[in-house]
Structure formats: C-alpha cells, structure tokens
Backbone as CSV, one residue per row, in Angstrom:
resi,resn,N_x,N_y,N_z,CA_x,CA_y,CA_z,C_x,C_y,C_z
1,MET,-19.911,-27.641,56.401,-20.008,-28.809,56.463,-19.464,-29.744,57.513
2,SER,-18.638,-28.794,58.835,-18.041,-29.103,60.017,-19.196,-29.980,60.831
3,GLY,-20.619,-30.047,60.456,-21.445,-31.046,61.179,-21.329,-32.351,60.907
4,HIS,-20.677,-32.587,59.622,-20.589,-33.675,59.215,-19.147,-34.467,59.267
5,SER,-19.118,-35.754,59.861,-17.619,-36.105,60.386,-16.996,-37.006,59.123
6,ASN,-15.849,-36.786,59.032,-15.154,-37.821,58.125,-15.521,-37.318,56.453
7,VAL,-15.741,-36.015,56.553,-15.701,-35.296,55.121,-14.762,-35.524,54.142
8,GLY,-13.500,-35.347,54.399,-12.384,-35.727,53.536,-12.254,-34.727,52.626
9,SER,-11.569,-34.854,51.526,-11.477,-33.926,50.357,-11.823,-34.156,49.308
10,TYR,-11.787,-33.676,47.980,-12.616,-34.026,46.940,-11.849,-33.667,45.531
11,SER,-11.750,-34.294,44.655,-10.658,-34.140,43.620,-11.323,-33.305,42.426
12,ALA,-12.844,-33.563,42.293,-13.104,-33.262,40.990,-14.666,-32.655,41.320
13,VAL,-15.353,-31.923,40.448,-16.653,-31.514,40.477,-17.437,-31.624,39.224
14,ALA,-18.462,-31.856,39.021,-19.524,-31.845,38.023,-20.809,-31.109,38.355
15,VAL,-21.121,-29.866,37.425,-22.333,-29.474,37.845,-23.163,-29.410,36.640
16,ASP,-24.624,-29.520,37.281,-25.598,-29.449,36.188,-26.636,-28.218,36.381
17,ASP,-27.769,-28.332,35.938,-28.425,-27.036,36.345,-29.255,-27.085,37.892
18,ASN,-29.189,-28.157,38.393,-29.823,-28.261,40.174,-28.788,-28.340,40.884
19,HIS,-27.697,-28.905,40.560,-26.668,-29.382,41.724,-25.147,-29.627,41.283
20,ALA,-24.337,-29.369,42.541,-22.923,-29.586,41.983,-22.147,-30.806,42.704
21,TYR,-21.772,-32.077,41.970,-21.523,-33.148,42.597,-20.096,-33.034,42.491
22,TYR,-19.403,-33.237,43.934,-18.191,-33.687,44.241,-17.607,-35.039,44.330
23,ALA,-16.675,-35.334,43.940,-16.173,-36.752,43.690,-15.080,-36.715,44.869
24,PRO,-15.206,-37.719,45.887,-14.500,-37.811,46.978,-13.041,-38.296,46.601
25,GLU,-12.026,-37.686,46.892,-10.703,-37.790,46.771,-10.147,-38.998,47.910
26,ASP,-10.526,-39.072,49.092,-9.941,-40.118,49.983,-11.077,-40.742,50.880
27,THR,-12.065,-40.508,50.270,-13.455,-41.249,51.064,-14.336,-41.622,50.089
28,GLY,-15.587,-42.589,50.591,-16.728,-43.076,49.554,-17.756,-42.267,49.759
29,LEU,-17.636,-41.054,50.108,-18.618,-40.139,50.328,-18.985,-39.160,49.149
30,LEU,-19.898,-39.506,48.211,-19.799,-38.542,47.253,-21.069,-37.752,47.677
31,LEU,-20.609,-36.016,47.185,-21.447,-35.208,48.009,-21.945,-34.280,46.800
32,ARG,-23.408,-34.167,46.880,-24.261,-32.957,46.238,-24.693,-31.944,46.978
33,ILE,-24.416,-31.051,46.293,-24.881,-29.878,47.052,-25.974,-28.993,45.901
34,SER,-27.048,-28.782,46.413,-28.022,-27.792,45.678,-27.612,-26.619,45.221
35,LYS,-28.090,-26.206,44.089,-27.469,-24.953,43.818,-28.830,-23.776,44.132
36,THR,-29.803,-24.174,44.716,-31.009,-23.078,45.084,-31.042,-23.052,46.690
37,ASN,-30.258,-24.305,47.337,-30.266,-24.490,49.090,-28.514,-24.445,49.003
38,PHE,-27.643,-23.329,48.923,-26.730,-23.476,49.004,-26.015,-23.328,50.369
39,ALA,-26.262,-24.276,51.324,-26.213,-24.440,52.954,-26.176,-25.898,53.126
40,ILE,-25.964,-25.974,54.545,-25.895,-27.397,55.022,-26.968,-28.119,54.555
41,GLY,-28.177,-27.453,54.454,-29.505,-28.189,54.590,-29.594,-28.777,53.044
42,GLY,-28.517,-28.079,52.274,-28.713,-28.317,50.736,-27.874,-29.549,50.154
43,CYS,-26.551,-30.140,51.334,-26.053,-30.901,51.195,-26.526,-32.227,51.301
44,GLU,-25.969,-33.295,50.644,-26.682,-34.543,50.472,-25.364,-35.399,50.191
45,PHE,-25.181,-36.477,51.315,-23.788,-37.432,50.918,-24.547,-38.627,50.683
46,LYS,-23.810,-39.357,49.468,-23.851,-40.613,49.405,-22.844,-41.783,49.210
47,ASP,-23.178,-42.838,50.197,-21.912,-43.590,50.526,-21.834,-44.485,49.487
48,ILE,-20.569,-44.445,48.759,-20.317,-45.268,47.921,-19.012,-46.290,48.070
49,THR,-18.628,-46.375,49.389,-17.464,-46.835,49.745,-17.602,-48.462,49.435
50,THR,-18.559,-49.026,49.308,-18.442,-50.693,48.821,-17.569,-50.603,47.254
51,ALA,-17.817,-49.724,46.469,-17.306,-49.633,45.088,-15.450,-49.308,45.380
52,ALA,-15.327,-48.346,45.829,-13.818,-47.797,46.411,-14.180,-46.702,47.018
53,THR,-13.087,-46.274,47.653,-12.845,-45.136,48.767,-12.110,-44.052,48.074
54,GLY,-11.805,-43.791,47.078,-11.374,-42.684,46.444,-11.303,-42.597,44.982
55,TYR,-11.649,-41.442,44.495,-12.254,-41.254,42.992,-11.436,-40.217,42.476
56,ALA,-10.847,-40.225,41.475,-10.127,-39.526,40.574,-10.671,-38.371,39.497
57,GLY,-11.941,-38.734,39.189,-12.736,-37.848,38.550,-14.093,-38.278,38.310
58,ILE,-15.091,-36.951,37.734,-16.328,-37.298,37.840,-16.854,-36.482,36.500
59,VAL,-17.795,-37.006,35.809,-18.333,-36.506,34.574,-20.016,-36.591,34.759
60,GLU,-20.617,-35.826,34.326,-22.362,-36.059,34.440,-22.789,-35.883,33.069
61,ASP,-24.421,-36.531,32.903,-24.842,-36.275,31.631,-26.611,-35.930,32.199
62,SER,-27.207,-36.175,31.363,-28.683,-35.771,32.100,-28.950,-36.385,33.163
63,ASP,-28.998,-37.699,32.632,-29.624,-38.913,33.931,-28.478,-39.230,34.869
64,SER,-27.214,-39.236,34.936,-26.436,-39.733,35.953,-25.189,-39.188,36.175
65,VAL,-24.531,-39.228,37.220,-22.999,-38.838,37.343,-22.162,-40.064,37.335
66,TYR,-20.719,-40.114,36.816,-20.064,-41.376,36.593,-18.605,-40.905,37.467
67,LEU,-18.520,-41.756,38.149,-16.997,-41.293,38.848,-15.941,-42.677,38.330
68,VAL,-14.916,-42.386,38.341,-13.453,-43.270,38.052,-12.853,-43.273,39.531
69,SER,-12.485,-44.520,40.021,-11.733,-44.500,41.387,-10.357,-44.126,40.751
70,ASN,-9.804,-43.952,41.930,-8.079,-43.451,42.078,-7.241,-44.721,42.438
71,SER,-7.887,-46.030,42.869,-6.938,-47.073,42.854,-6.316,-47.692,41.477
72,SER,-5.279,-48.138,41.858,-4.527,-48.525,40.620,-4.869,-50.274,41.130
73,THR,-5.399,-50.711,41.925,-5.816,-52.072,42.216,-7.240,-52.289,41.616
74,ASN,-8.341,-51.328,41.952,-9.453,-51.942,41.744,-10.306,-51.450,40.565
75,GLY,-9.633,-50.311,39.760,-9.978,-49.424,38.777,-11.681,-49.782,38.544
76,LYS,-12.406,-49.312,39.354,-13.637,-49.062,39.213,-14.710,-47.898,38.714
77,VAL,-15.433,-47.664,37.746,-16.386,-46.746,37.254,-17.556,-47.053,37.870
78,VAL,-17.994,-45.773,38.453,-19.683,-46.096,39.007,-20.456,-45.074,38.815
79,LYS,-21.750,-45.698,38.484,-22.818,-44.593,38.092,-23.543,-44.402,38.915
80,VAL,-24.225,-43.178,39.168,-25.210,-42.796,40.097,-26.166,-42.303,39.472
81,SER,-27.326,-42.466,39.550,-28.421,-41.612,39.342,-28.862,-40.694,39.630
82,LYS,-29.059,-39.676,39.042,-29.386,-38.206,39.678,-30.851,-38.345,40.288
83,ALA,-31.617,-38.732,39.603,-33.070,-38.928,39.983,-33.263,-39.708,41.052
84,ASP,-32.467,-40.774,41.496,-32.761,-41.591,42.516,-31.390,-41.853,43.087
85,TYR,-30.866,-40.491,43.775,-29.678,-40.383,44.101,-29.533,-40.946,45.533
86,PHE,-30.232,-41.564,46.137,-29.965,-42.521,47.366,-30.608,-43.865,47.118
87,GLY,-30.956,-44.541,46.023,-30.954,-45.563,45.557,-29.709,-46.373,45.302
88,THR,-29.831,-47.425,44.829,-28.719,-48.205,44.211,-27.316,-47.675,43.167
89,TYR,-26.437,-48.191,43.104,-25.578,-47.750,42.100,-24.921,-48.535,41.475
90,GLU,-24.522,-48.437,40.286,-23.974,-49.518,39.577,-22.419,-49.409,39.195
91,THR,-21.777,-50.405,39.258,-20.366,-50.334,38.815,-19.892,-51.220,37.761
92,LEU,-18.782,-50.773,37.227,-18.088,-51.508,36.114,-16.645,-51.799,36.655
C-alpha cells in the first residue's frame, strides 16, 4: 500500500466472507481488502473524514460495517453499506 499517500494506521478490523474492513485510527480512510485479491488491486479506500478522522472500533453484519469515532468531542457512529461501498454513508 506504499503507493497510497497518507494511509495512516488502523485500530481494528472486521472480516466477512469477501472482505476485511480496517478502521482508520488517525485518518478518515476506511480500507477494504478483498480476500480473493489480496494485492494492491484488491485494496479500496473510502473517505469518511467528514464524519470523523479517527475511529476506535468496527463491527459488521450482513449488510453494513459500523465504525465508532475515537474523538471525545464528536462521538460519531458511521454506517457504511457493503453493497454500495462507494455510495453515501450514514452517521449518528
């Protein structure tokens, strides 16, 4: 992933049948890696910086991944659709 600038570090991971999702610890770049294409071409980033720039945890269900911000000031929960990964996301 050295070809991607400002990757940052990751605080947690959630894994389903197809992908591993990494919660960004100090950026807003959610990382999804394909389990069948474990290479640079299988890495996809989603920018969720408008919700928060760091996340402390991640969980998943059959439809979405959910991230919790690590900020003591904004306390956001973000929901990202797995099927529409590059679409909009929801926040609480």
